[in-house]
N, C-alpha and C positions, 0 to 999 in steps of 0.2 A: 641291597642298596643301603648305603649309610648317608644319613642326611644331617645329623646333628652338627650345628656350627659351634656349639660349646657344650661341655659336659654339664653346665648349669642351665636348667631350663629358664631360670630367672634372667640370666644374661641374654639368652636367645629371645625371650619375650621383650626385654628392654630394647634389644636391637631391632626387632620387628616394629615396635612402637615408634622408635626413632626414625626408621625408614619411612613409615606411613606419614608421620607428621612432617618429616623433611620434604616428602613428595608434595604435600599440600602447601606448606610454607613457600616452597619454590614457586608454585603456581600463583599464589597471592602476590609475591614480590614481583614476578615477571609481569603480571597484569598491571601493576602500578606503573610500568613503563609505557603503557598504552599499546601493547602488542596485540595482534589478532589472536583469536582463540587457538587456532591450529598451530601458530608459531609458539605460543605459550606452552602448548602440549609438547611440541617437539623439543624445546629446550628443557622443559620440565622432566621429560622422560630420560634425556641424557643424564641429568642430575640424579634421577631416581635409579637408573641402572648403575651409576657410579656408587651410590649408597648401598645398593644390593650387593655389589661386588665386595665392598668393604665388609658387609655383614657376613657373607659366605666365607671370605678369607681363603685359606688354602683348601677348603672343602668344596670349592665351586665345581670341580669336575664331577664329584659324586652327586652333588645336588642337581646340577643342570644336565642330567642324563638325557641324551637325545638319540638314543639308539633307534635306527630305522627298522630293526628286526620285526617288530609287530605293528608297523605303521599302518598297513592296510586294515588289519583287524581293529586297531584303535580308531581309525577314521570311521569305519563302519559302525562302531559302538556309539559314536557321537551323532547318529542320524537325527535326533530331535533338534539339534542346533541348526539344522538346515532351514528350519522355519524362521529363526531370527535372521540368518544370513539373507534369506529371500526377502523378508520384510525390509531389511536395511538396504538391500540392493534396489528394490522398487522405489524407496524414498530417495535414494541417492541419484538414481537416473533422472528423476523429476526435478532435481535441483540444478539450477544454472550455476555451475562452478567452472573455473578455469582449469586448463590442463595441469598447470603447475600446482594448483590446490589439490587436485585428485592424486597426483604423484606424491605430494607431501603427505597426504592422508594415508597412503599405502605404507610409506616409510614409518610414519609415526605409529600406525597400527601395529607394525611388526615390533617396534620398541615396547609398546604397551603390552603386547602379548608375551614377550620374553620376560619383562619385568614382573607382570602379575602372575604368570605361571611359575616363574622361578621363586617368587615370594610366597604365594598362597599354596601351591601344590608342592613345590620343592622344599622350601624352608618350613612353613607352618605345618602342612599335612605330613610331611616327612618326619618332622620332629615329634609330632603327636604319635606317629607310628613307632618311632624308636622308643619313646617313653611308655608306649602302650597305655596312653591316657586319652580318652576313656578306654576302658578295657576292651570294648567291642569296636570293630572296624567302623560300623555305622556311626558310632558316637564320634570317632576321630574325623570321619568325613563331615559330620554335621557341624562340629566345632570350627573346622576350617572354612566350611561354606557360610556359616554365620558371620565370621570375620570378613569373608569376601563380599557377602551381600551387604553387611553393615558399612563397609568402606564407601559404598555408593551414597550413603547419607551425606557425605561431604559435598555432593552436588547441590544441596540446599544452600550452601555458602557461595555458590556460583550462579545464583539467580534462577535455579531450577524450580519448577512447580512442585509442591509437596506431593500431589497426587501421582504425578509421573515418577517422582523419585521413589515413593513407596512401592509402586508397581515394579520399578527397576530393581529395588532391593529384593523383592520376592522372587523374580525370575533369575536374578543373579545368584541367589541362594540355591535355586534348583540347578542352575548351570554349574555352580561350585560343587554340588554333590555329584553331578555327572562327570565333571572333569577329574575329581578326586577318584571316582570309580575307575575311570579309564586309565589314570596314572597308576593306580594300584594293579589293575589287570595287565597292563603292558610293561610296567616298570620303566616307563619312559615319559618324558614331558613333550616329546616331539608331536604326537597326535593332538594334544590339547593346545600347544603353541600354534600349530597351523590352523586349527579351528578358531581359536581366539583371534588370530590375525584376520581371518576372513570376516568374522563378525564385526570387528572394529574397523577394518578397511572399508567395508560397505557402509557402516554407520557414520564414519567421519567424512563421507563424500559430500554431505550437506555443509552448510555454512555454520551451523551451530552444533556444539557437542554437549548439550545439556538436555535433560529429560523434559518433555513437554507435558501438556495437560491432556491426558487420554480421555476419550469418550467411553460410554458404557460398553459398546461393542468391543473396543480395544481391551478394556479391562477383562471382559469375559474371555476373550481369545488368549490373552497372556496368562490368565489364571489357569485355564485348561492346559496350555503349553507347559506351565510350571508343574502342574500335577502329573502330567504324562512323563515329563523329564525326571521328576523325582522318583516316580515308581520304577522307571527304567534303570535309574542309577542303583536303586535298592536291589533290583532283579539281577543286575550285573555282578553284584557283590554278595549275593545270597550265600549262606554258609557252604553250600556244595561247590561254590566257585572261588572260595577264599584260598589264598596261597598259604601253604603250610610253612 
């Protein structure tokens, strides 16, 4: 698989930064019009996908590889994410939301999944693999996961509680490691796009899309989940399972 959007890693990095900041700037501008959170997300993701397409250019087919060949195996590998999906579904069911809100949430979640998997696992992780930087696969996974987790710090600018945001950064890092591992093993973004879609589709069923203030029990549960997910990602990509 070939991922590089440019022969210069500096141009690729600049493009990634531009897409990330463009994504956030679009959200701030749209909120200024007094739109609802989910509507802002919907319009913002359309803009973000357009920016991602510009970044990928003629390489978009190679980057957005969605081969169904290893779909079943890939989904089975993402089993720890079922915890997040279940938690989000339970919270969403208890929320009094209209049918139109729930349908829009599913559509927006799909756009988020395509954008974030295309950017973080396709462009960023793929470029790190092509560059072989860091030299070890686990290092490449970690760098892409740190960027993915760190992106959630932007929630602080959207009135999110810092405790909930920090916890979200931690488990997003763990999920980033797992998604990178599955992308590496299957050579396809399809399993992670589908899983990411389910996580966000369930999470956006509520009226708010920002991190709350977790209690002690929630913190312990999510930290345990993050640890298990991280260990599983490392196990999936242990040296004996790395692709030659």
